[in-house]
PLY file of the C-alpha trace (Angstrom):
ply
format ascii 1.0
element vertex 264
property float x
property float y
property float z
element edge 263
property int vertex1
property int vertex2
end_header
12.56 -42.52 10.17
15.98 -41.04 11.29
18.12 -43.12 8.76
17.27 -45.42 5.78
20.03 -47.40 4.09
19.11 -49.08 0.57
21.56 -52.13 0.01
21.62 -54.84 -2.78
21.31 -58.38 -1.16
24.06 -59.65 -3.48
25.64 -63.00 -2.56
28.85 -61.89 -4.05
29.21 -58.91 -1.54
30.20 -61.73 0.62
33.99 -62.56 0.38
33.43 -66.30 1.12
31.12 -66.34 -1.95
33.27 -64.07 -4.17
36.64 -65.44 -3.37
39.71 -63.09 -2.95
41.46 -62.52 -6.17
38.58 -63.45 -8.45
37.16 -61.13 -11.04
34.06 -60.64 -8.95
36.01 -59.71 -6.00
37.82 -56.91 -7.90
34.67 -55.59 -9.48
32.77 -55.48 -6.17
35.22 -53.54 -4.22
33.50 -50.15 -4.72
29.95 -51.57 -3.83
31.35 -53.29 -0.79
32.90 -49.95 0.51
29.62 -48.19 -0.26
27.64 -50.68 1.88
30.25 -50.34 4.86
30.09 -46.60 4.61
26.37 -46.40 4.45
25.91 -48.65 7.38
28.63 -46.96 9.46
26.24 -44.55 11.21
24.35 -47.50 12.73
27.47 -49.23 14.07
28.33 -49.24 17.59
30.04 -46.02 18.76
33.49 -47.19 19.24
33.40 -49.97 16.52
35.22 -53.31 16.92
38.18 -53.74 19.10
41.47 -53.45 17.07
42.36 -57.08 17.80
38.67 -58.26 16.88
38.54 -60.93 14.05
36.99 -59.31 10.90
33.57 -60.20 10.25
32.59 -60.71 13.93
30.70 -59.04 16.57
32.62 -57.59 19.51
32.22 -60.12 22.53
28.97 -59.78 24.28
27.72 -57.15 21.78
24.15 -58.39 21.62
22.20 -55.39 22.86
18.63 -54.81 22.24
17.02 -51.40 22.52
19.38 -48.69 21.05
21.25 -50.30 18.08
23.94 -47.62 17.60
24.76 -43.78 17.98
22.06 -42.83 15.44
18.75 -44.68 15.95
16.88 -46.35 18.87
15.53 -49.14 16.80
16.32 -50.86 13.42
13.94 -52.40 10.83
15.54 -54.90 8.21
13.31 -55.29 5.09
13.87 -57.76 2.35
12.02 -59.62 -0.31
11.09 -63.39 -0.19
8.19 -65.85 -0.87
5.83 -64.53 1.54
5.03 -61.47 3.62
5.95 -62.37 7.34
7.42 -60.96 10.48
10.14 -63.20 11.61
10.89 -63.61 15.33
13.78 -62.09 17.17
16.82 -64.43 16.95
15.80 -65.85 13.56
18.74 -66.66 11.37
19.64 -67.82 7.87
22.42 -69.57 6.05
24.41 -69.38 2.95
25.04 -73.09 2.54
22.79 -73.09 -0.59
25.56 -70.94 -2.28
28.17 -73.51 -1.25
29.66 -71.69 1.76
29.31 -72.34 5.43
28.30 -69.01 6.53
25.42 -68.25 8.87
23.77 -64.94 9.72
23.85 -63.73 12.22
27.06 -65.53 12.95
25.83 -66.38 16.43
22.49 -67.99 17.00
20.48 -70.42 19.03
20.61 -73.26 16.66
16.97 -73.55 15.63
16.38 -74.29 12.01
17.19 -71.30 9.59
14.00 -69.41 8.45
15.30 -66.09 6.98
14.98 -65.64 3.19
18.33 -65.17 1.45
17.72 -61.26 1.27
17.28 -61.13 5.11
20.12 -63.58 5.84
22.40 -61.34 3.69
21.27 -58.28 5.41
21.88 -59.69 8.88
25.41 -60.74 7.93
26.12 -57.16 6.48
24.82 -55.83 9.74
26.92 -58.25 11.83
30.02 -57.51 9.77
29.64 -53.71 9.94
29.45 -53.99 13.77
25.83 -52.99 14.18
24.51 -54.08 17.68
21.11 -55.12 18.62
18.24 -57.12 17.18
16.40 -55.65 14.26
12.82 -56.14 13.33
12.94 -58.61 10.63
10.36 -58.15 7.85
10.01 -60.28 4.85
8.01 -59.08 2.10
6.49 -61.20 -0.70
7.81 -60.62 -4.15
4.35 -60.82 -5.42
2.83 -58.14 -2.91
1.09 -55.20 -4.66
2.13 -51.75 -4.36
-0.78 -51.06 -1.96
0.12 -53.90 0.21
3.70 -52.99 0.49
2.76 -49.25 1.28
0.32 -50.38 3.91
3.13 -52.57 5.51
5.61 -49.57 5.52
3.19 -47.44 7.29
2.25 -50.04 9.91
5.85 -50.72 10.74
6.78 -46.96 10.81
3.89 -46.56 13.31
5.19 -49.43 15.38
8.97 -48.49 15.52
8.52 -44.62 15.64
9.96 -41.73 13.85
13.54 -42.07 14.88
14.10 -45.66 13.87
16.72 -46.62 11.29
15.66 -48.93 8.28
17.88 -51.13 6.16
16.03 -52.13 2.89
17.44 -54.70 0.74
16.69 -54.92 -2.95
18.27 -55.64 -6.33
17.45 -53.78 -9.44
16.81 -55.33 -12.71
18.53 -58.76 -13.57
18.17 -57.93 -17.43
20.77 -55.06 -17.58
23.29 -56.79 -19.88
23.79 -59.86 -22.01
26.05 -61.12 -19.32
23.51 -60.85 -16.61
21.50 -64.03 -15.17
18.64 -63.28 -17.58
18.15 -62.14 -20.96
18.86 -58.45 -21.79
15.90 -56.09 -21.82
16.38 -52.45 -23.08
13.89 -51.34 -20.47
15.83 -52.50 -17.60
18.40 -49.55 -17.40
15.71 -46.85 -17.47
13.73 -48.64 -14.81
16.63 -48.75 -12.73
17.62 -45.06 -13.36
14.03 -44.28 -12.14
14.66 -45.78 -8.88
18.19 -44.32 -8.65
16.63 -40.82 -9.38
13.89 -41.39 -6.63
16.53 -42.42 -3.98
18.62 -39.52 -5.02
15.69 -37.10 -4.48
14.21 -38.68 -1.33
11.09 -39.03 -3.48
8.80 -41.63 -1.63
5.95 -40.97 -3.94
8.21 -41.96 -6.98
9.03 -45.20 -5.23
5.35 -45.72 -4.46
4.61 -45.38 -8.32
6.94 -47.98 -9.43
5.08 -50.39 -11.76
4.88 -53.84 -10.14
4.30 -55.69 -13.34
7.16 -54.07 -15.22
9.36 -54.85 -12.15
8.32 -58.35 -12.30
9.07 -58.65 -16.13
12.57 -57.03 -15.51
13.29 -59.36 -12.52
13.81 -56.18 -10.39
13.59 -58.12 -7.28
13.80 -55.02 -4.98
10.63 -53.45 -5.99
8.41 -54.64 -3.01
11.10 -53.73 -0.46
11.48 -50.28 -1.80
7.75 -49.70 -1.79
7.63 -50.71 2.06
10.39 -47.92 2.49
7.88 -45.68 0.52
5.17 -46.35 2.87
7.23 -45.68 5.85
8.75 -42.44 4.48
5.54 -40.77 3.37
4.49 -40.58 6.91
7.02 -37.87 7.58
8.55 -34.86 5.76
11.09 -35.68 3.08
14.66 -36.43 4.28
17.10 -33.83 4.97
19.90 -35.50 3.19
19.79 -38.00 0.36
22.72 -39.65 -1.37
23.27 -42.46 -3.72
26.62 -43.83 -2.99
26.78 -46.50 -5.72
24.83 -47.23 -8.80
26.03 -49.97 -11.12
25.19 -53.41 -12.84
28.73 -55.15 -12.90
27.10 -58.54 -13.51
24.19 -57.55 -15.34
22.14 -56.79 -12.16
21.46 -53.39 -10.90
23.07 -52.68 -7.60
21.90 -49.49 -5.61
23.40 -48.23 -2.39
21.85 -45.18 -0.98
21.11 -43.29 2.16
18.23 -41.09 3.46
18.88 -39.05 6.62
16.71 -36.90 8.80
18.47 -34.35 11.21
17.50 -34.64 14.85
15.21 -32.31 16.61
0 1
1 2
2 3
3 4
4 5
5 6
6 7
7 8
8 9
9 10
10 11
11 12
12 13
13 14
14 15
15 16
16 17
17 18
18 19
19 20
20 21
21 22
22 23
23 24
24 25
25 26
26 27
27 28
28 29
29 30
30 31
31 32
32 33
33 34
34 35
35 36
36 37
37 38
38 39
39 40
40 41
41 42
42 43
43 44
44 45
45 46
46 47
47 48
48 49
49 50
50 51
51 52
52 53
53 54
54 55
55 56
56 57
57 58
58 59
59 60
60 61
61 62
62 63
63 64
64 65
65 66
66 67
67 68
68 69
69 70
70 71
71 72
72 73
73 74
74 75
75 76
76 77
77 78
78 79
79 80
80 81
81 82
82 83
83 84
84 85
85 86
86 87
87 88
88 89
89 90
90 91
91 92
92 93
93 94
94 95
95 96
96 97
97 98
98 99
99 100
100 101
101 102
102 103
103 104
104 105
105 106
106 107
107 108
108 109
109 110
110 111
111 112
112 113
113 114
114 115
115 116
116 117
117 118
118 119
119 120
120 121
121 122
122 123
123 124
124 125
125 126
126 127
127 128
128 129
129 130
130 131
131 132
132 133
133 134
134 135
135 136
136 137
137 138
138 139
139 140
140 141
141 142
142 143
143 144
144 145
145 146
146 147
147 148
148 149
149 150
150 151
151 152
152 153
153 154
154 155
155 156
156 157
157 158
158 159
159 160
160 161
161 162
162 163
163 164
164 165
165 166
166 167
167 168
168 169
169 170
170 171
171 172
172 173
173 174
174 175
175 176
176 177
177 178
178 179
179 180
180 181
181 182
182 183
183 184
184 185
185 186
186 187
187 188
188 189
189 190
190 191
191 192
192 193
193 194
194 195
195 196
196 197
197 198
198 199
199 200
200 201
201 202
202 203
203 204
204 205
205 206
206 207
207 208
208 209
209 210
210 211
211 212
212 213
213 214
214 215
215 216
216 217
217 218
218 219
219 220
220 221
221 222
222 223
223 224
224 225
225 226
226 227
227 228
228 229
229 230
230 231
231 232
232 233
233 234
234 235
235 236
236 237
237 238
238 239
239 240
240 241
241 242
242 243
243 244
244 245
245 246
246 247
247 248
248 249
249 250
250 251
251 252
252 253
253 254
254 255
255 256
256 257
257 258
258 259
259 260
260 261
261 262
262 263
């Protein structure tokens, strides 16, 4: 892979969900900025026209093939109920969160099929100005480490060594008493181990994540991170690794990271 971007599929990253002026919007400013910066290398070379409405693709910018100045193909991976490849043009909706937002924002009108993680990923790509149609891969929350690693290896063999990857996954939802689930003192060390693996470009450490512990800690990103590990272990370690954001503002671990490999 030429570039891998790890993002949290957090609904409150979407301004329509966390409305302007709310406490959530203020606390999420840093992670939103980190997400935009992480995705910037995948965006169209000249970005959006100056007069283009925020959050919309440039007119006619639905290119397949090369998706940006950095990579020739893009894979989007996120957790869901089952492991399956979604067809090109599939879309999702945030209506279940009480907002009339669809992802991508232009689609063919068929019934939505993407799980929330991939719907949020498509929306983030759209709003970052990333062109083209990604490979849309859902991975079951219950998938074993071996299954995730094999899936990643297979996808990497299919899309080639210069593809870009956007991997969506939350850390533990048990980071604090104000989180969505009961506090667990093991949650922060678990998330820290993921952060350290991402910071070091250590695919083997991601591959070793304990699926049972992740399930107990409600760390929904575990299967997607292990798909990334499966893809990455086919190549040499990345040349540059960066954790752009690591926090748990609402009791859920949010990680934004990039792995980059130089050309040549």
